[in-house]
N, C-alpha and C positions, 0 to 999 in steps of 0.2 A: 687531485687527479694525476695519475701516472702518465708520463710522457711516452708516447708511442714511438718506438725505434724506427718505424717506417715513415714517420712524418718527415716532409722536406723542410730543411733549414737553410738559410743563406750561409754559404761558406765564405764567399768573397764577392766583391764587385770589381769587374773588369773595366779597363779603360776604353775598350772598343769591342765591337762585335767579333772582330777578327781574333783578338786575344781570348774572348769567351769561347769561340769555336775551337780554338787550339787547346785550351784547358779542358773543355769537355772531351775532346779526343784523348788527351793525355789520361784523364781520369777513367774513361771508358776502357783504355788499354790496360789499365791496372785493375779492372773489374769493379769499378765504382760507378753506379748509375748517377748521371749528372743531368740536371735540367737547367737551361739558360732562360731565366725569367726576363721577359722584355726582348727576346730575340726577334720575334716577328714584328713587333712594334718598331724596333730599331732598324730592321731591314727596309721598312717603308720609307724611312727617312734618309737612307743611304749611309754615308760615312760620317754624318754628323752625330757627335756623341751627346745627344739630348737626353735620351732614355738610358738609364743605367742598365748594364748587362749583369745581372746577379747570377752567380753560380749556385745552384741549390742541389744539395745531396741529402741522402737519408740520414737521419740523426745517428744511426749506428755506424755509418761510414765516414763521419767527420774526421776522426783520428787518421784513418787510412788515407783519406784525400789529402789532408795536411802533409803527411809523409810523402806522397807522391809529388805534390807541388814543390815541397822543399827540396826533394831529391832533384827535380828538374831544374829548379832555379840555381841550385848549387853545383850542378853537373855530376852529381854522384849517381851511380847506377842503382836501380831498385834492388834492394837487398833480397827481397823474397819474391821477385818477379819470376813467373814460371819459365820464361824463355830468356833468362839473364844472359846466358852464354851467347845465344844467337844475336841478341840486340846490342849488347855492349862489347862483344868480342872478348870477354874475360871468361876463360875456361878454368875449371879447377885443375891443379897440377896433380899428376899421379906420383905417389910416393915411390922413390927408388928408381925412377926412370931418368936416364941422362941422355937427352936428345939434342945436345947443344950443336953437334955436327950436322944433324938433320935440319935444325932450325936455320943454320947458316946457309945450307943448300936451298932451302925454301925461300929465304929472303932474296937470293940471287935470281931464282925463277920468277918471283914477283916483279922484280925490276924489268925482266924480259917481257912479262905480260903487260906492264904499263906502256912500254914503248910500242908493243904490238897493238895496243888499244888506241893509241893516239890517232892513226889514220881514220879509224872508225868514227871518232868524235868529229874530226875535221870534215869527213864526208857528210855526216849528219848536219853539221852547221851549214855546209855548202848547199845541201838540199833544201834546208829551211829557208835560207836567204834567197835562193832561186824561186822558191814557191811564193815567198812574200813579194818578190818583185812583180810576179804575175797577178796575184791577188792578195792583198787589196790594191797593190800597185802604189803609185804616188810616192816612189822613193823608199818604200818600206824595206826592200832588200838591203839598201845601203844603210838605212837606220838600224836594222838588225845587226849589220856587220860593224856598226859604230863608225861608219863613214858619213858623218852628219852633213857635211858640206855637199857631198854628192847627192844625198837624200833630198835635200832642199832643191838642188838643181833639177833633179829628175821629176820631183813633184810639180815644180814650176812648169817644166816642159810639158807634162801631161795635162796640167790645167790649160796651158796655152793651146794644146791640141784639141781639147774639148771645146774651148772657145772658138777655134777655127771651124770645128764641126758645126757649131750652131750658127756661124756666120755664113755658112754655105760652102766653105772650102773643105769639102769632105776628104778629098785625096791628101791635101796638105795636113789636115788634122789627124787622120789615121796614120800618116807617115810619121808625124811628130810623136804621137803616142807610142807607136811601135818602136821607134828609135829610143825613146826614153826608157821603155821597159827593157829592151835588150841591153842598153848600156847600164841600166840599173843592175841587171843580173851580173854583167861583166865586172862592174865596179865592186859589187858586194863580194864576189868570189875572190877578186884580187885583194880586197881588204882582209878577208878571212885568212887567206893563204899567207899574207905578209905578217899577220899578228901572231906572236907565239901563243901556244895553247896556255890558258890560265886555269 
């Protein structure tokens, strides 16, 4: 009996559901249909790798899938990917064009753009840290800013404030929680501004 090229065959077994999902997206971006066998069973059990996550592709796509995975693991760009220039940044060079002076000018402009973008990143990090300080609270703003000692201190202060609320000292509890949140916002902002951009 002849083998049907549309039959699904096991291409590989992944170490985790996360790896299986990443490989499925990789194959899908290369135009290869992929099914993850055991995906839903594994998600019921969480991160425990009890059920194997098998990548299954059509028999006719096995060779292409192997090429995509090998290219991904070795860091090579996909040779025949339709958007190769956009994804890898490699564009074919035109014959006879000498744009070396223009390239130097472009590189200087890129450096200026990088320094101009730095405040935007810092502002986003500040906004995120301030938001985390409000919700969920409990020192999350400081934890986000990698000021772990402050995060623990503010979390303890908020827990103490909640304890005071339940003990009937509402004013003291609310004041302690409010101070912890405000100082968490301040501490997170200070930590972000003090740390160089990575």
